[in-house]
C-alpha positions as CSV (number, residue, x, y, z in Angstrom):
1,M,125.1,91.4,117.5
2,S,124.8,93.7,114.3
3,N,123.2,92.7,111.1
4,K,125.5,94.3,108.7
5,R,124.1,95.6,105.4
6,I,125.5,98.1,102.6
7,L,123.8,101.2,101.4
8,H,125.0,103.3,98.6
9,G,124.0,106.6,96.7
10,F,123.6,109.9,98.3
11,H,119.9,109.6,99.0
12,A,120.0,106.5,101.1
13,V,123.3,107.2,102.8
14,T,122.2,110.7,103.7
15,A,119.0,110.0,105.0
16,R,120.4,107.1,107.2
17,L,123.1,109.4,108.5
18,A,120.4,112.1,109.4
19,R,117.8,109.6,110.9
20,L,119.7,106.9,112.6
21,P,123.4,108.1,112.7
22,D,124.5,105.4,115.2
23,S,123.7,102.8,112.9
24,V,126.3,103.9,110.3
25,L,129.2,101.7,111.2
26,E,131.6,102.6,108.2
27,L,131.2,105.6,105.7
28,Y,133.1,105.4,102.5
29,V,133.4,108.2,100.1
30,A,135.4,108.4,96.6
31,R,138.7,109.7,97.3
32,G,139.4,113.4,96.1
33,R,135.8,114.2,95.4
34,H,134.9,117.8,96.6
35,D,131.8,118.8,94.7
36,P,129.1,120.7,96.8
37,R,126.9,117.3,97.1
38,M,129.8,115.5,98.7
39,A,130.8,118.5,100.9
40,E,127.3,118.7,102.2
41,L,127.5,115.0,103.1
42,L,130.7,115.1,104.8
43,K,129.4,118.0,106.9
44,L,126.5,115.8,108.0
45,A,129.0,112.9,108.8
46,E,131.1,115.3,110.8
47,R,128.0,116.5,112.8
48,Q,126.8,113.1,113.5
49,G,130.3,112.1,114.6
50,R,130.9,109.5,111.7
51,R,134.4,108.7,110.8
52,V,134.7,109.0,106.8
53,I,137.1,106.6,105.0
54,P,138.3,107.7,101.7
55,A,138.2,104.8,99.2
56,D,139.4,104.3,95.7
57,P,136.7,103.4,92.7
58,A,137.4,99.3,93.1
59,R,136.7,99.5,96.7
60,L,133.4,101.5,96.1
61,D,132.5,99.0,93.5
62,G,133.2,96.0,95.5
63,L,131.0,97.4,98.5
64,A,128.0,98.4,96.1
65,G,128.3,95.2,94.4
66,H,129.1,97.0,91.0
67,Q,125.8,99.0,91.1
68,R,125.8,102.7,90.5
69,H,126.9,104.1,94.0
70,Q,127.7,107.8,93.1
71,G,131.1,107.8,95.0
72,V,129.1,106.9,98.4
73,A,128.7,103.6,100.4
74,A,128.2,102.9,104.0
75,V,128.1,99.7,106.3
76,I,125.0,100.0,108.6
77,D,123.8,98.0,111.5
78,A,120.3,97.1,110.2
79,N,119.1,95.9,113.5
80,K,119.0,99.5,114.6
81,T,115.6,100.3,112.8
82,F,112.6,102.2,113.3
83,M,110.0,102.0,116.0
84,S,106.9,99.7,116.5
85,L,103.4,100.2,115.4
86,E,102.4,101.4,118.5
87,D,105.0,104.2,118.7
88,V,104.0,105.2,115.2
89,L,100.3,105.6,116.0
90,E,101.1,107.4,119.5
91,D,101.6,110.8,118.4
92,L,99.9,111.3,114.9
93,A,98.4,114.5,114.1
94,E,96.0,113.0,111.6
95,P,94.2,109.7,111.2
96,P,96.6,106.9,110.5
97,L,97.3,106.0,106.9
98,L,99.2,102.6,106.6
99,L,100.7,100.6,103.7
100,V,100.5,97.0,104.3
101,L,102.7,94.6,101.8
102,D,101.8,91.1,101.8
103,G,104.9,89.1,100.5
104,V,106.7,91.7,98.2
105,T,109.6,89.7,97.0
106,D,111.0,92.0,94.1
107,P,113.2,94.7,95.6
108,H,112.4,97.3,92.9
109,N,108.8,97.0,93.7
110,L,109.4,97.4,97.4
111,G,111.7,100.2,96.8
112,A,109.1,102.1,94.5
113,C,106.3,101.3,97.1
114,L,108.4,103.0,99.8
115,R,109.3,105.8,97.8
116,V,105.5,106.6,96.8
117,A,104.4,106.1,100.4
118,D,106.7,108.6,101.9
119,A,105.9,110.9,99.1
120,M,102.1,110.7,100.2
121,G,102.6,110.8,103.7
122,V,102.1,107.1,104.7
123,H,102.9,106.9,108.4
124,A,104.4,103.3,108.2
125,V,104.9,100.3,105.8
126,I,104.3,96.9,107.3
127,A,105.4,93.6,105.9
128,P,105.7,89.9,107.2
129,K,109.2,88.5,108.0
130,D,108.8,85.5,105.8
131,K,108.4,85.5,102.0
132,S,109.3,89.3,101.7
133,V,112.4,90.7,100.5
134,G,113.2,93.1,103.2
135,I,115.2,96.2,103.0
136,T,118.4,95.6,100.6
137,A,120.8,97.9,99.0
138,T,118.8,97.8,95.8
139,V,115.6,98.5,97.8
140,S,117.2,101.5,99.4
141,K,118.6,102.9,96.1
142,V,115.2,102.7,94.4
143,A,113.3,104.3,97.3
144,C,115.7,107.2,97.1
145,G,116.1,107.7,100.8
146,A,112.5,106.6,101.8
147,A,113.7,103.5,103.1
148,E,115.9,105.2,105.6
149,V,113.0,107.7,106.7
150,L,109.9,105.9,106.4
151,P,109.0,103.5,109.4
152,Y,109.1,99.9,107.6
153,I,107.9,97.5,110.2
154,V,108.6,93.9,110.0
155,V,106.3,91.3,111.7
156,T,106.3,87.7,112.4
157,N,102.6,87.1,112.0
158,L,100.9,89.4,109.5
159,A,97.4,88.1,110.5
160,R,97.9,89.1,114.2
161,T,99.1,92.4,113.3
162,L,96.3,93.2,111.1
163,R,93.9,92.2,114.0
164,D,95.9,94.6,116.1
165,I,95.3,97.3,113.5
166,K,91.6,96.7,113.7
167,D,91.7,96.7,117.4
168,A,93.5,100.4,117.0
169,G,90.3,101.5,115.1
170,I,91.9,101.5,111.8
171,W,89.7,100.3,108.6
172,I,91.7,97.7,106.5
173,A,91.2,98.0,102.8
174,G,92.4,95.3,100.1
175,T,92.5,95.7,96.4
176,D,90.6,93.1,94.1
177,M,89.6,93.7,90.6
178,D,86.3,92.2,91.1
179,A,85.3,94.2,94.0
180,D,82.0,96.3,93.8
181,T,83.5,99.2,95.4
182,D,86.0,101.4,93.5
183,L,88.8,103.5,94.4
184,F,87.4,106.9,93.6
185,H,83.9,106.4,95.7
186,F,85.6,104.7,98.8
187,D,85.8,107.3,102.0
188,Q,89.6,107.4,102.8
189,T,89.6,110.1,105.2
190,G,89.5,108.2,108.3
191,P,91.9,105.7,110.0
192,L,93.1,103.5,106.8
193,A,95.5,100.5,106.3
194,W,95.9,99.5,102.6
195,V,96.7,96.0,102.0
196,M,98.6,95.3,98.7
197,G,99.3,91.5,97.7
198,A,102.3,89.9,96.1
199,E,103.4,90.2,92.5
200,G,101.2,87.9,90.4
201,H,99.4,86.3,93.4
202,G,97.6,89.1,95.2
203,M,96.7,88.5,98.8
204,R,96.7,85.5,100.6
205,R,93.6,84.1,101.6
206,L,94.0,84.8,105.6
207,T,95.3,88.3,104.6
208,R,92.0,88.9,102.5
209,E,89.9,87.5,105.4
210,H,90.8,90.2,107.6
211,C,90.2,93.1,105.2
212,D,87.2,95.2,106.2
213,V,86.5,96.1,102.5
214,L,87.8,95.1,98.9
215,V,88.1,98.1,96.5
216,N,88.8,98.0,92.8
217,I,91.2,100.2,90.8
218,P,88.8,101.6,87.6
219,M,91.1,100.8,84.5
220,F,90.0,102.9,81.6
221,G,92.4,101.8,78.9
222,T,93.6,98.4,77.6
223,V,95.8,97.5,80.4
224,E,94.3,94.8,82.5
225,S,96.5,94.8,85.5
226,L,99.1,96.9,87.5
227,N,102.0,96.0,89.6
228,V,102.0,96.3,93.3
229,S,104.0,99.6,93.3
230,V,102.0,101.2,90.8
231,A,98.8,100.0,92.5
232,S,100.0,101.2,95.9
233,G,101.0,104.6,94.4
234,M,97.4,104.9,93.0
235,C,95.6,103.9,96.2
236,V,97.7,106.1,98.8
237,A,97.4,109.1,96.5
238,E,93.7,109.1,96.5
239,S,93.8,108.6,100.1
240,R,95.9,111.8,100.3
241,R,93.9,113.5,97.8
242,Q,90.6,112.8,99.7
243,R,92.3,114.0,103.0
244,V,93.6,117.4,101.5
245,R,90.0,118.0,100.1
246,A,88.4,117.2,103.4
247,A,90.7,119.5,105.3
248,E,90.1,122.2,102.8
249,A,86.3,121.8,103.3
250,A,86.6,121.8,107.0
251,A,88.7,125.0,107.0
252,K,85.9,126.9,105.1
253,A,83.3,125.4,107.3
């Protein structure tokens, strides 16, 4: 049985068409729109064998829940999604870099986490099924297509998944403002999974207990805390920076 969900906006719909075309059940576009961006989308839909349904503004507004849709909306089967964690880890050309979100419930935060994770080359984002927002139209919109191309793995038991991650030889790091180790002096060039807690509450106790190390993000201004998407961005960006520097050093050796 399909689990229907609405996507809207060029980034989200184009990414879904390119990566998982069979999951696009219905594709609606603004009637009479013929600009280059729309032309590219229509060409992609034709290549993927997806039928295009011209729609008037009221129909598109209704599908998108009266959010800004840019003249594009799609009904998708959300059950057709990405691979398992094992599939993600199987063919990597570098040490795994994962982002684990423990109970993020704000769709804008999740969308921003996915966007920065995709930008920094995170291989998968993992979240528990319960007490998490999941991929919604708002998440896809904020993520600007990342929600449709980055593996987002929903698990029923996060603690068990963290044990599986450890068994795969991946170091698990959580963030804690009182931790002795700081972000800029923590080696992130090996297999690594960053764990980020929910807005306002942080990681749950059991999640924290599965971390191999707790890391603080140094704060140099007057702000005392960061939301989960900003903290995620800083952590995975530092991981990517260290990996780039390590690769450059290895190439010169």
